[in-house]
C-alpha positions as CSV (number, residue, x, y, z in Angstrom):
1,X,159.8,15.8,6.4
2,X,158.9,18.3,3.6
3,X,157.6,20.6,6.3
4,X,160.9,20.5,8.2
5,X,162.8,21.2,5.0
6,X,160.5,24.1,4.2
7,X,160.9,25.5,7.7
8,X,164.7,25.2,7.5
9,X,164.8,27.0,4.1
10,X,162.5,29.7,5.4
11,X,164.8,30.3,8.4
12,X,167.7,30.6,5.9
13,X,165.8,33.0,3.7
14,X,164.8,35.3,6.6
15,X,168.4,35.2,7.9
16,X,167.6,35.5,11.6
17,X,170.7,37.4,12.5
18,X,169.9,40.0,9.8
19,X,166.2,40.4,10.7
20,X,166.9,40.2,14.4
21,X,169.3,43.2,14.2
22,X,166.8,45.1,12.0
23,X,163.9,44.4,14.3
24,X,166.0,45.5,17.3
25,X,166.8,48.8,15.6
26,X,163.2,49.4,14.6
27,X,162.1,48.8,18.2
28,X,164.8,51.2,19.5
29,X,163.5,53.8,17.0
30,X,159.9,53.4,18.1
31,X,160.9,53.6,21.8
32,X,163.2,56.6,21.2
33,X,160.7,58.6,19.2
34,X,158.0,58.0,21.7
35,X,160.3,58.9,24.6
36,X,161.3,62.2,23.0
37,X,157.7,63.1,22.4
38,X,156.3,61.8,25.7
39,X,155.7,65.2,27.3
40,X,154.7,67.0,24.1
41,X,151.3,68.4,23.2
42,X,150.8,65.8,20.5
43,X,152.1,62.3,19.5
44,X,151.3,62.8,15.8
45,X,154.9,62.4,14.8
46,X,155.1,59.1,16.7
47,X,151.8,57.9,15.1
48,X,153.1,58.7,11.7
49,X,156.3,56.8,12.4
50,X,154.3,53.7,13.4
51,X,152.4,54.1,10.1
52,X,155.8,54.2,8.2
53,X,157.0,51.1,10.1
54,X,153.9,49.1,9.0
55,X,154.1,50.4,5.4
56,X,157.9,49.6,5.4
57,X,157.2,46.0,6.5
58,X,154.8,45.6,3.7
59,X,157.3,47.0,1.2
60,X,160.0,44.6,2.4
61,X,157.7,41.6,2.1
62,X,156.6,42.6,-1.4
63,X,160.2,43.2,-2.7
64,X,161.4,40.0,-1.0
65,X,159.1,37.9,-3.1
66,X,159.2,39.9,-6.3
67,X,161.2,38.8,-9.4
68,X,164.5,40.3,-10.3
69,X,163.0,41.4,-13.6
70,X,160.3,43.5,-11.8
71,X,163.0,45.2,-9.7
72,X,164.9,46.0,-12.8
73,X,161.8,47.2,-14.6
74,X,161.1,50.0,-12.1
75,X,164.7,51.3,-12.2
76,X,164.6,53.7,-15.0
77,X,161.1,55.1,-14.3
78,X,162.1,55.6,-10.7
79,X,165.2,57.5,-11.8
80,X,163.1,59.8,-14.0
81,X,160.5,60.4,-11.3
82,X,163.2,61.2,-8.8
83,X,164.8,63.8,-11.0
84,X,161.4,65.4,-11.6
85,X,160.8,65.5,-7.9
86,X,164.3,67.0,-7.3
87,X,163.4,69.8,-9.7
88,X,159.9,70.2,-8.2
89,X,161.3,70.6,-4.7
90,X,163.4,73.5,-5.8
91,X,160.2,75.2,-7.0
92,X,157.5,74.2,-4.6
93,X,159.6,72.8,-1.7
94,X,159.5,73.8,2.0
95,X,162.6,75.4,3.4
96,X,163.9,74.0,6.7
97,X,167.2,75.0,8.3
98,X,168.4,76.7,5.1
99,X,167.5,73.7,2.9
100,X,164.6,73.5,0.4
101,X,164.3,69.7,0.6
102,X,160.7,68.8,1.4
103,X,157.5,68.5,-0.6
104,X,154.4,68.8,1.6
105,X,151.2,66.7,0.9
106,X,148.6,67.5,3.5
107,X,150.0,66.5,6.8
108,X,152.8,64.4,5.2
109,X,156.0,65.3,3.5
110,X,158.3,63.7,1.0
111,X,162.1,64.2,0.9
112,X,163.1,63.5,-2.7
113,X,166.8,63.3,-1.8
114,X,166.2,60.1,0.1
115,X,164.5,58.6,-3.0
116,X,167.5,59.8,-5.0
117,X,169.7,57.4,-3.0
118,X,167.6,54.5,-4.0
119,X,167.4,55.7,-7.6
120,X,171.1,56.0,-8.1
121,X,171.8,52.6,-6.5
122,X,169.2,50.8,-8.7
123,X,170.1,52.6,-11.9
124,X,173.9,52.3,-11.5
125,X,173.5,48.6,-10.6
126,X,171.3,48.0,-13.7
127,X,173.9,49.7,-15.9
128,X,176.8,47.8,-14.5
129,X,175.0,44.5,-14.9
130,X,174.8,44.9,-18.7
131,X,177.2,42.5,-20.3
132,X,180.4,44.2,-21.5
133,X,180.0,47.3,-19.4
134,X,183.0,48.2,-17.2
135,X,184.1,51.2,-15.1
136,X,187.7,50.5,-16.2
137,X,187.0,52.2,-19.6
138,X,186.2,55.8,-20.2
139,X,182.7,55.2,-21.7
140,X,181.6,53.0,-18.8
141,X,183.0,55.3,-16.1
142,X,181.7,58.4,-17.8
143,X,178.1,57.1,-18.1
144,X,178.2,55.9,-14.5
145,X,179.3,59.4,-13.4
146,X,176.4,61.0,-15.3
147,X,173.9,58.8,-13.5
148,X,175.2,60.2,-10.2
149,X,175.9,63.7,-11.4
150,X,172.4,64.7,-12.5
151,X,170.7,64.2,-9.1
152,X,173.7,65.7,-7.3
153,X,173.4,68.9,-9.2
154,X,169.8,69.5,-8.0
155,X,170.6,68.3,-4.5
156,X,173.5,70.9,-4.3
157,X,171.0,73.6,-5.4
158,X,168.7,72.9,-2.4
159,X,171.5,73.2,-0.9
160,X,172.0,69.8,0.8
161,X,175.7,69.1,0.8
162,X,175.4,66.4,3.3
163,X,173.2,64.2,1.1
164,X,175.3,65.1,-2.0
165,X,178.3,63.7,-0.1
166,X,176.4,60.6,0.7
167,X,175.5,60.0,-3.0
168,X,179.2,60.7,-4.0
169,X,180.1,58.0,-1.4
170,X,177.7,55.6,-3.2
171,X,179.6,56.4,-6.4
172,X,182.8,55.6,-4.6
173,X,181.3,52.4,-3.4
174,X,180.3,51.3,-6.9
175,X,183.8,51.8,-8.1
176,X,185.3,50.0,-5.1
177,X,183.1,46.9,-5.5
178,X,183.9,47.0,-9.2
179,X,187.7,46.6,-8.4
180,X,188.6,50.2,-9.5
181,X,192.1,51.5,-8.6
182,X,192.2,51.3,-4.8
183,X,195.0,53.8,-4.5
184,X,192.8,56.4,-6.1
185,X,189.7,55.5,-4.1
186,X,191.5,55.7,-0.8
187,X,192.8,59.1,-1.7
188,X,189.4,60.4,-2.6
189,X,187.8,59.0,0.5
190,X,190.5,60.5,2.8
191,X,190.3,64.0,1.3
192,X,187.2,65.3,3.3
193,X,188.6,63.8,6.5
194,X,191.9,65.5,6.0
195,X,190.2,68.8,5.3
196,X,187.9,68.6,8.3
197,X,190.6,67.5,10.8
198,X,193.0,70.1,9.4
199,X,190.4,72.7,10.5
200,X,189.9,70.9,13.8
201,X,193.5,71.1,15.0
202,X,197.1,70.2,14.2
203,X,197.2,67.1,16.4
204,X,194.0,65.7,15.0
205,X,195.3,66.4,11.4
206,X,198.6,64.7,12.0
207,X,196.8,61.6,13.4
208,X,194.5,61.4,10.3
209,X,197.5,61.9,7.9
210,X,199.4,59.1,9.7
211,X,196.4,56.7,9.4
212,X,195.9,57.7,5.7
213,X,199.7,57.2,5.0
214,X,199.7,53.8,6.7
215,X,196.8,52.6,4.6
216,X,198.4,53.9,1.3
217,X,201.8,52.3,2.1
218,X,199.9,49.0,2.9
219,X,198.0,49.1,-0.3
220,X,201.0,49.8,-2.5
221,X,203.3,47.4,-0.7
222,X,206.8,48.1,-2.0
223,X,205.9,51.0,-4.2
224,X,207.3,53.7,-1.9
225,X,207.5,56.5,-4.6
226,X,203.9,55.9,-5.6
227,X,202.7,56.0,-2.0
228,X,204.6,59.2,-1.3
229,X,203.2,60.9,-4.5
230,X,199.7,59.9,-3.5
231,X,200.0,61.2,0.0
232,X,201.5,64.5,-1.2
233,X,198.8,65.0,-3.8
234,X,195.9,64.3,-1.4
235,X,197.2,66.3,1.5
236,X,198.0,69.1,-0.9
237,X,194.5,69.1,-2.2
238,X,193.2,69.3,1.4
239,X,195.2,72.5,1.9
240,X,194.2,73.8,-1.6
241,X,190.4,73.5,-1.1
242,X,190.1,74.6,2.5
243,X,189.2,78.1,1.3
244,X,186.1,76.8,-0.5
245,X,184.5,76.7,2.9
246,X,184.2,80.4,2.8
247,X,181.9,80.1,-0.2
248,X,179.4,77.8,1.5
249,X,176.1,79.0,2.7
250,X,176.1,80.7,6.1
251,X,174.3,77.9,7.9
252,X,176.8,75.3,6.5
253,X,179.8,77.4,7.5
254,X,178.3,77.7,11.0
255,X,178.0,73.9,11.2
256,X,181.6,73.4,10.3
257,X,182.7,76.1,12.8
258,X,180.6,74.3,15.5
259,X,182.4,71.0,14.7
260,X,185.8,72.7,14.9
261,X,184.9,74.5,18.1
262,X,181.9,73.2,19.9
263,X,181.8,76.4,22.0
264,X,181.1,78.4,18.9
265,X,177.6,79.9,19.2
266,X,176.5,77.6,22.1
267,X,173.0,78.9,21.9
268,X,172.7,78.5,18.1
269,X,174.7,76.2,15.8
270,X,176.6,74.4,18.5
271,X,173.5,74.0,20.8
272,X,172.3,70.7,19.6
273,X,175.7,69.1,19.5
274,X,176.5,70.3,23.1
275,X,173.2,69.1,24.4
276,X,173.5,65.7,22.6
277,X,177.0,65.2,24.0
278,X,175.7,66.0,27.5
279,X,172.9,63.5,27.0
280,X,175.2,60.7,25.8
281,X,177.8,61.4,28.5
282,X,175.3,61.6,31.3
283,X,173.9,58.1,30.6
284,X,176.8,56.4,32.4
285,X,176.9,52.6,32.4
286,X,173.2,51.6,32.6
287,X,171.5,55.0,31.9
288,X,169.0,57.1,33.8
289,X,166.2,54.7,33.1
290,X,163.3,54.5,30.7
291,X,161.7,57.9,30.0
292,X,163.9,59.5,32.6
293,X,166.6,61.2,30.4
294,X,166.9,64.8,31.5
295,X,168.0,66.2,28.1
296,X,165.4,64.1,26.4
297,X,162.3,64.7,28.6
298,X,163.0,68.4,29.1
299,X,163.4,68.8,25.3
300,X,166.9,70.3,25.4
301,X,167.9,68.6,22.1
302,X,166.1,69.9,19.1
303,X,165.5,67.5,16.1
304,X,166.2,64.7,18.6
305,X,163.8,62.1,17.0
306,X,165.6,62.5,13.6
307,X,169.2,63.8,13.6
308,X,170.1,63.2,17.2
309,X,168.1,60.1,18.0
310,X,171.1,58.2,19.2
311,X,171.3,60.5,22.3
312,X,168.0,59.1,23.6
313,X,168.9,55.5,24.2
314,X,172.4,56.6,25.1
315,X,171.1,58.8,27.9
316,X,168.3,56.5,29.2
317,X,170.1,53.1,28.8
318,X,173.7,54.3,29.1
319,X,176.8,52.5,27.7
320,X,174.8,49.2,27.7
321,X,172.2,50.7,25.4
322,X,174.8,52.4,23.2
323,X,176.9,49.4,22.7
324,X,173.8,47.3,21.9
325,X,173.0,49.6,19.0
326,X,176.6,49.5,17.8
327,X,176.5,45.6,17.9
328,X,173.1,45.5,16.1
329,X,174.4,47.8,13.3
330,X,177.6,45.7,13.0
331,X,175.6,42.5,12.6
332,X,173.2,44.2,10.2
333,X,175.9,45.6,7.9
334,X,178.1,42.5,7.9
335,X,175.2,40.3,7.0
336,X,174.2,42.6,4.1
337,X,177.7,42.6,2.8
338,X,178.0,38.8,3.1
339,X,174.7,38.2,1.2
340,X,175.8,40.7,-1.4
341,X,179.1,39.0,-2.0
342,X,177.5,35.6,-2.3
343,X,174.7,36.4,-4.7
344,X,175.0,35.2,-8.3
345,X,173.1,38.1,-9.8
346,X,175.4,41.0,-10.8
347,X,172.4,43.4,-10.6
348,X,171.4,42.4,-7.1
349,X,175.0,42.2,-6.0
350,X,175.7,45.8,-6.9
351,X,172.5,47.0,-5.2
352,X,173.2,45.1,-2.0
353,X,176.9,46.1,-1.7
354,X,175.9,49.7,-2.3
355,X,173.3,49.4,0.4
356,X,175.9,48.1,2.8
357,X,177.9,51.2,2.1
358,X,174.9,53.4,2.6
359,X,174.1,51.8,5.9
360,X,177.7,52.2,7.1
361,X,178.0,55.9,6.1
362,X,174.7,56.8,7.7
363,X,175.5,54.9,10.8
364,X,179.0,56.5,11.3
365,X,177.9,60.0,10.4
366,X,174.8,60.1,12.5
367,X,176.4,58.7,15.6
368,X,179.6,60.7,14.9
369,X,177.7,64.0,14.9
370,X,175.6,62.9,18.0
371,X,178.9,62.6,20.0
372,X,180.6,65.6,18.4
373,X,183.2,63.6,16.4
374,X,181.8,64.6,13.0
375,X,180.0,67.8,11.7
376,X,176.2,68.0,11.7
377,X,174.9,67.1,8.3
378,X,171.3,66.1,9.0
379,X,171.9,62.4,8.2
380,X,169.3,60.0,9.8
381,X,170.1,56.8,11.5
382,X,168.7,53.8,9.5
383,X,165.5,52.3,10.9
384,X,165.8,54.4,14.1
385,X,165.3,58.0,13.2
386,X,161.9,59.4,12.4
387,X,161.3,60.4,8.8
388,X,159.2,58.3,6.4
389,X,161.1,58.8,3.2
390,X,164.4,57.2,4.4
391,X,162.6,54.5,6.4
392,X,160.7,53.3,3.3
393,X,163.9,53.5,1.1
394,X,165.6,51.2,3.7
395,X,162.6,48.9,3.7
396,X,162.8,48.5,-0.1
397,X,166.6,47.8,0.0
398,X,166.2,45.4,2.9
399,X,163.7,43.6,0.7
400,X,166.3,43.3,-2.1
401,X,168.7,41.8,0.4
402,X,166.2,39.2,1.4
403,X,165.2,38.6,-2.2
404,X,168.8,37.7,-3.1
405,X,168.9,35.4,-0.1
406,X,165.7,33.8,-1.2
407,X,167.1,33.2,-4.7
408,X,170.2,31.5,-3.2
409,X,168.0,28.9,-1.5
410,X,165.6,28.7,-4.5
411,X,162.4,29.1,-2.4
412,X,159.6,31.0,-4.3
């Protein structure tokens, strides 16, 4: 009888829906990376990825069965180390695609910006779990902003605006889950979309403005004047800051131009997007078959194992493969959010809910740029893209989710 109870509790701890979706995504990643490198001279990148998968599983298990105090104890040292690494990468880092973001150690590399995502999540969560701290007063909000601002400054200097935006989104997430003013948060979140789709075209811009306006009116209920003022301010800001694009680095301007007009520089900045769209579109309903994707096997898509990894299963397994990935992420993210909202620990709660936001933003942005709906920002797909730094960060945060679930069922 005790054995049955133990097995039942273990099943609840593992959360089979959560782990099943993660395992599926890991397997998709392993397959996709192998497929993209199948006809290459070497499979070293694939072998490294397998090593990261094994290490990631170990990290997840360790964090799952660690104490909350241990997780809290590494928060501040991790933040300090991350800031030091962000400074070091500006001095000693390797430049790739216009960004100095990688530290090389023999045949391996470390991307400090990925560690920064973990550091700000843990540190902000530890801060907000201190009794009496609130984002609804100036001191609490100001200190929280500084936690995010310090790494963002060094990330912008790389320059890596994509990752800086992700970290700003995490700041937004912390405020959202802390019941900050929703009217303000929706306005801030809508601003970059309004700007991008204003550049894309008038029809697209009107659609986004209409969606934004509907959300604002819904939030404010009968406060029509407040809604109108919010809409006018946010849309006005989108118009006002559009000229800042001219001050971005050349490669960043080119990415935005490629998003606005995919035919812009089809052999340069738009090349990957065009080839990725072709790969996704050519998959049809059931795809071209395992290891039979034309764009993939002929290496038409550069950076495919990392930034454009979604195009591989979409081409080789078609709509069926694509929708399976979307379903897996939907299950994964919803389970993370559910566990986060149910945990009794404020510290773990903030970590998990922030992680849910991180997953959602990476998922939307990566697939969005793979099908040409969003600009290219070099954002990996969680547990699918190659790249050890982000995989290990996800493994750690997955361990925190399972840790909170373990605490709920009091199994140690």
